[in-house]
C-alpha positions as CSV (number, residue, x, y, z in Angstrom):
1,M,139.6,-58.0,8.6
2,I,140.3,-55.6,11.5
3,A,143.9,-55.4,12.6
4,I,144.6,-54.5,16.2
5,H,147.9,-53.6,17.7
6,H,148.7,-52.8,21.3
7,T,151.9,-51.4,22.8
8,G,152.8,-51.8,26.3
9,P,154.9,-49.6,28.5
10,G,158.2,-48.7,27.0
11,Q,157.2,-49.7,23.5
12,K,157.0,-47.2,20.6
13,L,153.7,-46.3,19.1
14,P,153.5,-47.6,15.5
15,P,153.6,-45.0,12.7
16,A,149.9,-44.4,12.6
17,A,150.2,-41.4,10.4
18,T,151.9,-43.4,7.7
19,C,149.3,-46.2,8.0
20,A,146.5,-43.7,7.8
21,R,148.1,-42.1,4.7
22,S,148.4,-45.4,3.0
23,L,144.8,-46.4,3.7
24,T,143.6,-43.0,2.5
25,L,145.4,-43.4,-0.8
26,A,144.0,-46.9,-1.2
27,V,140.5,-45.8,-0.5
28,A,140.8,-42.8,-2.8
29,C,141.9,-45.1,-5.6
30,L,139.0,-47.4,-4.9
31,S,136.6,-44.5,-5.0
32,L,138.0,-43.2,-8.3
33,A,137.8,-46.6,-9.8
34,G,134.4,-47.3,-8.5
35,C,131.4,-47.2,-10.8
36,M,128.2,-45.3,-10.5
37,V,125.3,-47.6,-10.7
38,G,121.9,-46.5,-11.9
39,P,120.8,-44.7,-15.1
40,N,122.8,-41.7,-16.4
41,Y,120.5,-38.7,-16.9
42,T,119.6,-37.7,-20.4
43,P,117.6,-34.4,-20.7
44,P,114.2,-34.8,-22.5
45,S,114.0,-33.6,-26.1
46,P,110.3,-32.8,-26.9
47,A,109.4,-32.3,-30.5
48,M,109.3,-28.6,-31.2
49,P,107.5,-26.8,-34.0
50,A,109.4,-24.2,-36.0
51,T,107.1,-21.4,-35.1
52,Y,103.9,-20.7,-33.2
53,G,100.6,-21.6,-34.9
54,E,99.0,-18.3,-33.9
55,L,101.9,-16.1,-35.1
56,A,99.9,-14.6,-37.9
57,G,98.1,-11.5,-39.1
58,S,98.9,-8.3,-37.4
59,V,101.0,-9.9,-34.7
60,A,103.3,-11.4,-37.3
61,A,104.2,-8.0,-38.4
62,S,105.0,-6.9,-34.9
63,V,107.3,-9.8,-33.8
64,D,111.0,-9.7,-33.5
65,T,113.4,-12.6,-33.0
66,L,114.2,-13.2,-29.4
67,T,117.8,-12.2,-28.7
68,S,120.0,-12.6,-25.6
69,G,120.4,-8.8,-25.5
70,E,116.7,-8.1,-24.9
71,V,116.1,-5.7,-22.0
72,A,113.7,-6.2,-19.1
73,W,110.3,-6.3,-20.7
74,W,108.8,-3.8,-18.4
75,H,111.1,-1.2,-19.8
76,R,109.4,-1.7,-23.2
77,F,106.3,0.2,-22.0
78,N,108.4,3.4,-21.6
79,D,106.9,4.2,-18.2
80,T,109.4,5.2,-15.5
81,E,106.8,4.7,-12.7
82,L,106.2,1.1,-13.9
83,V,109.9,0.4,-14.0
84,S,110.4,1.8,-10.5
85,L,107.5,-0.2,-9.1
86,V,108.6,-3.5,-10.6
87,E,112.2,-3.1,-9.3
88,R,111.1,-2.1,-5.9
89,A,108.7,-5.1,-5.7
90,V,111.5,-7.5,-6.7
91,A,113.8,-6.0,-4.1
92,A,111.3,-6.2,-1.2
93,N,108.7,-8.8,-1.8
94,N,108.4,-11.4,0.9
95,S,107.4,-14.2,-1.5
96,L,110.7,-13.7,-3.3
97,K,112.5,-13.8,0.0
98,V,110.9,-17.2,0.7
99,A,112.0,-18.5,-2.7
100,E,115.5,-17.3,-2.1
101,A,115.5,-19.0,1.3
102,R,114.4,-22.2,-0.4
103,V,117.4,-22.0,-2.7
104,R,119.7,-21.6,0.3
105,Q,118.0,-24.6,1.9
106,A,118.5,-26.7,-1.3
107,R,122.2,-25.7,-1.4
108,S,122.7,-26.8,2.2
109,V,121.1,-30.1,1.4
110,R,123.7,-30.6,-1.4
111,E,126.5,-29.6,0.9
112,V,125.3,-32.2,3.5
113,A,125.2,-34.9,0.7
114,R,128.7,-33.8,-0.4
115,S,130.1,-34.2,3.1
116,L,129.3,-38.0,2.9
117,L,132.2,-38.4,0.5
118,Y,134.7,-37.5,3.2
119,P,135.8,-39.2,6.4
120,R,134.3,-38.4,9.8
121,I,137.0,-37.7,12.4
122,G,136.6,-37.1,16.1
123,V,138.7,-36.9,19.2
124,G,137.9,-37.7,22.8
125,A,139.3,-37.9,26.3
126,S,138.2,-39.7,29.5
127,A,139.1,-39.9,33.1
128,L,137.8,-43.0,35.0
129,R,138.1,-44.3,38.5
130,F,136.8,-47.8,39.2
131,R,136.7,-50.3,42.1
132,G,136.5,-54.1,41.6
133,S,134.7,-56.7,43.7
134,E,137.1,-58.5,46.1
135,S,134.9,-61.6,46.2
136,A,134.7,-61.6,42.4
137,I,138.5,-61.2,41.9
138,G,139.3,-63.8,44.6
139,L,142.6,-62.2,45.5
140,P,142.6,-60.7,49.1
141,D,145.7,-58.6,48.4
142,A,144.6,-57.3,45.0
143,D,144.4,-53.6,44.3
144,L,140.7,-53.1,44.0
145,E,140.8,-49.4,43.1
146,S,142.4,-47.9,40.0
147,N,142.3,-44.9,37.6
148,L,142.3,-44.9,33.9
149,F,143.1,-41.8,31.8
150,Q,142.6,-42.0,28.0
151,I,142.9,-39.6,25.0
152,G,142.5,-40.6,21.4
153,F,140.7,-40.2,18.1
154,D,138.2,-42.1,15.9
155,A,137.8,-42.0,12.2
156,E,135.3,-43.6,9.8
157,W,135.1,-43.4,6.1
158,T,132.3,-44.9,4.0
159,V,133.8,-45.6,0.6
160,D,131.5,-44.7,-2.3
161,L,132.4,-47.8,-4.3
162,F,129.2,-47.9,-6.4
163,G,128.3,-44.2,-6.6
164,G,125.4,-44.1,-4.3
165,T,126.7,-41.0,-2.6
166,R,127.6,-39.3,-5.8
167,R,124.1,-40.0,-7.2
168,L,122.7,-38.5,-4.0
169,I,124.8,-35.4,-4.7
170,E,123.5,-35.3,-8.3
171,S,120.0,-35.4,-7.0
172,A,120.6,-32.6,-4.5
173,A,122.3,-30.5,-7.1
174,A,119.3,-30.8,-9.4
175,Q,117.0,-29.9,-6.6
176,E,119.2,-26.8,-5.9
177,Q,118.9,-25.7,-9.5
178,G,115.2,-26.5,-9.5
179,A,114.8,-24.2,-6.5
180,D,116.6,-21.5,-8.3
181,S,114.3,-21.9,-11.3
182,R,111.3,-21.6,-9.0
183,R,112.9,-18.4,-7.5
184,R,113.2,-17.0,-11.0
185,G,109.6,-18.0,-11.6
186,V,108.6,-15.9,-8.5
187,V,110.5,-13.0,-10.0
188,L,108.6,-13.3,-13.3
189,M,105.3,-13.7,-11.5
190,L,106.0,-10.7,-9.3
191,A,107.0,-8.5,-12.2
192,A,103.8,-9.5,-14.1
193,E,101.5,-9.0,-11.1
194,T,103.0,-5.6,-10.4
195,A,102.7,-4.6,-14.1
196,R,99.1,-5.9,-14.3
197,A,98.0,-4.0,-11.1
198,Y,99.7,-0.9,-12.4
199,M,97.9,-1.2,-15.8
200,E,94.6,-1.7,-14.0
201,L,95.2,1.3,-11.8
202,R,96.0,3.6,-14.7
203,G,93.0,2.2,-16.6
204,A,90.7,2.9,-13.6
205,Q,92.0,6.4,-13.3
206,R,91.3,6.9,-17.0
207,Q,87.8,5.5,-16.5
208,L,87.3,8.0,-13.7
209,A,88.3,10.8,-16.0
210,V,85.8,9.6,-18.6
211,A,83.0,9.3,-16.0
212,N,83.7,12.8,-14.7
213,A,83.8,14.2,-18.3
214,T,80.4,12.5,-19.0
215,L,79.0,13.9,-15.7
216,R,80.1,17.4,-16.7
217,D,78.4,17.1,-20.1
218,Q,75.2,15.8,-18.5
219,R,75.2,18.6,-16.0
220,Q,75.5,21.1,-18.9
221,T,72.6,19.3,-20.6
222,L,70.6,19.5,-17.4
223,T,71.4,23.3,-17.1
224,V,70.3,23.9,-20.7
225,T,67.1,21.8,-20.1
226,E,66.3,23.8,-16.9
227,D,66.7,27.0,-18.8
228,R,64.5,25.8,-21.6
229,H,61.9,24.7,-18.9
230,T,62.0,28.2,-17.4
231,N,61.3,29.7,-20.8
232,G,58.5,27.2,-21.3
233,L,60.4,25.3,-24.0
234,A,60.9,22.0,-22.1
235,S,58.6,19.9,-20.0
236,D,58.9,18.7,-16.4
237,L,59.6,15.2,-17.8
238,E,62.6,16.5,-19.8
239,V,64.1,18.1,-16.6
240,V,63.6,14.9,-14.6
241,R,65.0,12.8,-17.4
242,A,68.2,14.9,-17.6
243,R,68.6,14.9,-13.8
244,T,68.2,11.1,-13.8
245,E,71.1,10.8,-16.3
246,V,73.3,12.9,-14.0
247,E,72.5,10.8,-11.0
248,A,73.1,7.6,-12.8
249,T,76.5,8.7,-13.9
250,A,77.4,10.0,-10.5
251,A,76.5,6.6,-9.0
252,E,79.1,5.0,-11.3
253,I,82.0,7.0,-9.9
254,P,82.3,5.6,-6.3
255,P,83.0,2.0,-7.5
256,I,85.7,3.3,-9.8
257,E,87.3,5.3,-7.0
258,Q,87.1,2.2,-4.8
259,A,88.9,0.2,-7.5
260,I,91.7,2.8,-7.7
261,R,92.4,2.6,-4.0
262,Q,92.3,-1.2,-4.1
263,Y,94.9,-1.3,-6.9
264,I,97.1,1.0,-4.9
265,H,96.7,-1.4,-1.9
266,V,97.7,-4.4,-4.2
267,L,100.8,-2.6,-5.4
268,S,101.8,-1.6,-1.9
269,T,101.4,-5.1,-0.6
270,L,103.5,-6.5,-3.5
271,M,106.3,-4.3,-2.2
272,A,105.8,-5.4,1.4
273,L,104.5,-2.0,2.4
274,A,101.4,-0.9,4.3
275,P,98.4,-0.9,2.0
276,T,98.2,2.9,1.8
277,A,101.9,3.6,1.6
278,L,101.8,4.4,-2.1
279,S,98.7,6.5,-2.0
280,D,100.4,9.8,-2.3
281,E,102.7,8.5,-5.1
282,L,100.0,7.0,-7.2
283,V,96.9,8.9,-6.5
284,S,97.6,11.4,-9.3
285,P,96.2,10.2,-12.6
286,S,98.7,9.3,-15.4
287,S,98.3,8.0,-18.9
288,L,98.1,4.3,-19.6
289,P,101.5,2.8,-20.6
290,V,101.8,2.4,-24.4
291,V,102.0,-1.1,-25.7
292,P,105.3,-1.7,-27.6
293,D,105.0,-2.0,-31.3
294,H,107.4,-4.9,-31.5
295,I,107.3,-7.9,-29.1
296,A,110.2,-10.3,-29.1
297,V,108.5,-13.7,-29.3
298,G,111.3,-15.9,-30.6
299,V,110.9,-19.5,-31.6
300,P,109.1,-22.3,-29.6
301,S,112.4,-23.9,-28.6
302,D,113.2,-20.8,-26.6
303,L,110.6,-21.8,-24.1
304,L,112.6,-24.7,-22.9
305,R,115.4,-22.4,-21.9
306,R,113.4,-19.4,-20.8
307,R,110.4,-20.7,-18.8
308,P,111.3,-21.2,-15.1
309,D,108.6,-23.8,-14.6
310,I,109.8,-25.9,-17.5
311,Q,113.4,-25.7,-16.1
312,A,112.2,-26.7,-12.7
313,A,110.2,-29.6,-14.2
314,E,113.3,-30.8,-16.1
315,R,115.5,-30.5,-13.0
316,Q,112.9,-32.7,-11.2
317,I,113.5,-35.4,-13.8
318,A,117.2,-35.2,-13.2
319,S,116.8,-35.4,-9.5
320,A,114.5,-38.4,-9.7
321,T,116.8,-40.2,-12.1
322,A,119.7,-39.8,-9.7
323,I,117.7,-41.2,-6.9
324,V,117.3,-44.4,-8.9
325,G,121.1,-44.7,-8.7
326,V,121.0,-44.1,-4.9
327,A,118.5,-47.0,-4.5
328,T,120.4,-49.3,-6.9
329,A,123.6,-48.8,-4.9
330,Q,121.9,-50.4,-1.9
331,L,122.0,-53.7,-3.7
332,F,125.8,-53.9,-3.5
333,P,128.3,-54.3,-0.7
334,Q,129.2,-51.3,1.4
335,M,132.8,-50.8,2.7
336,V,133.6,-48.8,5.7
337,L,137.1,-47.9,6.7
338,G,137.5,-47.4,10.4
339,A,140.4,-46.3,12.5
340,S,141.0,-45.3,16.1
341,G,144.0,-44.7,18.3
342,G,145.4,-42.9,21.3
343,F,147.0,-43.2,24.6
344,A,145.9,-44.7,27.9
345,S,147.5,-44.7,31.4
346,R,146.6,-45.1,35.0
347,K,148.4,-41.9,35.8
348,T,148.1,-38.5,34.1
349,G,151.8,-37.9,34.4
350,E,152.6,-41.0,32.4
351,L,150.0,-40.4,29.6
352,F,152.5,-39.0,27.1
353,N,155.8,-40.5,28.2
354,G,157.5,-43.8,27.6
355,D,155.5,-45.5,30.3
356,S,152.2,-44.8,28.7
357,S,150.3,-47.3,26.6
358,G,149.6,-46.4,23.0
359,Y,147.0,-48.2,20.9
360,Y,145.4,-48.1,17.5
361,L,142.9,-50.1,15.6
362,A,142.4,-49.8,11.8
363,G,140.9,-51.8,9.0
364,P,138.0,-52.2,6.6
365,A,134.6,-53.5,7.2
366,I,132.3,-54.8,4.5
367,N,128.6,-55.1,4.9
368,W,126.3,-56.8,2.3
369,E,122.7,-57.3,3.0
370,L,121.7,-60.5,1.2
371,F,118.0,-60.7,2.0
372,D,115.5,-58.0,2.8
373,G,112.2,-59.5,1.6
374,G,112.3,-57.4,-1.6
375,R,112.6,-54.0,0.1
376,R,115.5,-52.7,-1.9
377,R,114.0,-53.8,-5.2
378,A,110.7,-52.2,-4.3
379,T,112.6,-49.0,-3.5
380,I,114.1,-49.0,-6.9
381,N,110.7,-49.5,-8.5
382,L,109.4,-46.6,-6.4
383,S,112.2,-44.4,-7.7
384,E,111.6,-45.4,-11.3
385,A,108.0,-44.6,-10.9
386,E,109.0,-41.1,-9.6
387,V,111.0,-40.6,-12.8
388,D,108.0,-41.6,-15.0
389,A,105.8,-39.2,-13.0
390,A,108.4,-36.4,-13.4
391,K,108.6,-37.0,-17.1
392,A,104.8,-36.8,-17.5
393,A,104.7,-33.6,-15.4
394,Y,107.4,-32.1,-17.6
395,E,105.4,-32.9,-20.7
396,D,102.3,-31.3,-19.2
397,T,104.3,-28.2,-18.2
398,V,105.7,-27.9,-21.8
399,L,102.2,-28.3,-23.3
400,A,100.7,-25.8,-20.9
401,A,103.5,-23.3,-21.7
402,F,102.8,-23.6,-25.4
403,G,99.1,-23.2,-24.8
404,E,99.7,-20.0,-22.7
405,V,101.9,-18.5,-25.5
406,E,99.4,-19.3,-28.3
407,S,96.5,-17.9,-26.3
408,S,98.4,-14.8,-25.4
409,L,99.3,-14.3,-29.1
410,V,95.7,-14.5,-30.1
411,A,94.7,-12.1,-27.2
412,V,97.3,-9.5,-28.3
413,D,96.4,-9.9,-32.0
414,R,92.7,-9.5,-31.4
415,G,93.3,-6.9,-28.7
416,R,95.1,-4.6,-31.1
417,A,92.3,-4.9,-33.7
418,R,89.7,-4.2,-31.1
419,V,91.5,-1.1,-29.8
420,D,91.7,0.2,-33.4
421,D,88.0,-0.3,-33.9
422,L,87.2,1.3,-30.5
423,E,89.3,4.3,-31.3
424,R,87.2,4.9,-34.4
425,L,84.0,4.3,-32.5
426,S,85.0,6.8,-29.8
427,A,85.9,9.4,-32.3
428,S,82.6,9.0,-34.1
429,A,80.6,9.0,-30.9
430,R,82.3,12.2,-29.7
431,E,81.6,13.9,-33.0
432,A,78.0,12.9,-32.9
433,L,77.7,14.2,-29.4
434,T,79.1,17.6,-30.3
435,I,76.7,17.9,-33.2
436,A,73.7,16.8,-31.0
437,Q,74.6,19.3,-28.2
438,G,74.8,22.2,-30.6
439,D,71.6,21.3,-32.4
440,Y,69.8,20.9,-29.0
441,R,70.9,24.4,-27.9
442,N,69.6,25.8,-31.1
443,G,66.3,23.9,-30.7
444,L,66.9,21.7,-33.7
445,L,66.9,18.4,-31.7
446,D,64.8,16.9,-29.0
447,Q,66.3,16.0,-25.6
448,L,66.2,12.2,-26.0
449,T,68.6,12.4,-29.0
450,V,71.1,14.4,-27.0
451,L,70.9,12.1,-24.0
452,D,71.3,9.1,-26.2
453,A,74.4,10.7,-27.9
454,Q,75.9,11.3,-24.4
455,R,75.3,7.7,-23.4
456,Q,76.9,6.4,-26.7
457,A,79.9,8.7,-26.3
458,S,80.4,7.7,-22.7
459,R,80.0,4.0,-23.5
460,A,82.5,4.3,-26.4
461,D,85.1,6.0,-24.3
462,M,84.7,3.4,-21.5
463,L,85.0,0.6,-24.0
464,L,88.1,2.2,-25.4
465,V,89.7,2.4,-22.0
466,Q,88.8,-1.2,-21.1
467,G,90.1,-2.3,-24.5
468,Q,93.4,-0.5,-23.9
469,V,93.8,-1.9,-20.4
470,T,93.0,-5.4,-21.6
471,L,95.5,-5.1,-24.4
472,T,98.3,-4.0,-22.1
473,V,97.5,-6.7,-19.6
474,N,97.5,-9.3,-22.4
475,V,100.9,-8.1,-23.5
476,V,102.2,-8.5,-19.9
477,R,100.7,-12.1,-20.0
478,L,102.5,-12.7,-23.3
479,Y,105.8,-11.7,-21.8
480,K,105.1,-13.8,-18.8
481,A,104.1,-16.8,-21.0
482,L,107.4,-16.4,-23.0
483,G,109.3,-16.9,-19.7
484,G,110.7,-13.4,-19.5
485,G,114.1,-14.9,-18.6
486,W,116.1,-13.0,-21.2
487,E,116.1,-9.8,-19.2
488,F,118.7,-11.1,-16.7
489,A,120.9,-13.7,-18.2
490,E,120.9,-17.1,-19.8
491,P,119.5,-19.8,-17.5
492,P,122.1,-22.0,-15.8
493,S,123.2,-25.2,-17.4
494,P,123.0,-28.5,-15.5
495,P,126.0,-28.8,-13.2
496,S,129.0,-30.9,-14.0
497,P,130.0,-33.6,-11.5
498,A,132.9,-31.4,-10.4
499,Q,130.5,-28.5,-9.8
500,A,128.0,-30.7,-8.0
501,T,130.6,-32.1,-5.6
502,S,132.2,-28.7,-4.9
503,D,131.3,-26.5,-1.9
504,A,130.6,-23.5,-4.2
505,P,127.1,-22.5,-5.1
506,L,125.9,-23.9,-8.4
507,P,125.5,-21.5,-11.4
508,S,122.3,-19.6,-10.9
509,M,120.6,-16.4,-12.1
510,E,121.5,-13.2,-10.4
511,N,118.9,-11.3,-8.5
512,P,117.6,-8.5,-10.6
């Protein structure tokens, strides 16, 4: 029922403030007593093994328990240049800025949803002049022209009796935290991509050094062969053969130099710089970062807390579950409390004095849609299907995360073993080359044996560098697969209802 009261000239305006206060208290009590329809969210609890299946062999001896005090994993390589590059990339990368903007967007959506809990109040004023029709009024002496001045306010409050708005806020809060998880995923990806490009760069520079060393050895062999040819101790074929080896190795150098420049371009781009901006800084060769002896792997349950993609998938379930409540609330009546009031007069001078006319209108309105052809039920079914899809996506994300960790553990384990073997191979090949070169100078070996020893030594050195690069890159992938979230802080917990309905940002990870 809508109650309308009008006061004429000389009458007092009713105590609208007292009326509004009483209505506000009544509605607040109704809101507090109102239920929240729809399912309450329960986080998924996937079955977790006690340890990783591939955590065996040499890796098992080099694994520590994951602790909250673990430092940023890129510090574990003890390379100041790597640390600097990662931190600069995180500070300047445009993809991260996009992700941060997405978090702000999601926060604004939550704030918009939260505003629906409060009344909407507006004020207005008007000045009108009108003239009536004499023939329509039928009074020859009537005053056909008049003015009307009015000032007043309007207020409307949709009471959240069944929790539809609060469920909407829950969904928006989950989306905000999901956006923050995706932001942290971008940080993790950015750090890993920067580290990988840096490892590849240092590996390519090491390969260039190996190629140049091989080229020097082959040129020395060519010089010795030419001297022997001059003295009639070597044939023309031996000279040509030695020169061919030199030219073949020289042809391998330009692609390596190209790769070095391209890795520098990649690193510059990750920091939002011009492609050649880091050329002077990185062109000088440096050793490949050393793989840490101990890698904090932790237990499988850590993945659920550490991996940003798993957290984002879990928050999507929470958001979809809350939307079911939003859709369910549409099945129930909606109550809107409206009020308006103000002053009206034909003369501006009488607008606020005793001759003015005050008015107000206040009361509740209840709307209940009884038939819609099944639209609201279909909307609920749609929302429930979204929950099922989000749960399936979450399970896939968890399985994929476990697969990445297990594969990375194998890669690191076998990579360490391969590097150990290649180090022994390289040492043996270098020793064989030294012996062959000495015997060739003394005329004890033929040229083919020396050239073959050079090729074997060069190949062994190249394989060793490639193995070391692959190992370091696989260690980076392992850190990335583990989530890498421990280097900043613990991931945020799901927001409480008080946090979700507040105007403060939800708990989130700090930017590194």
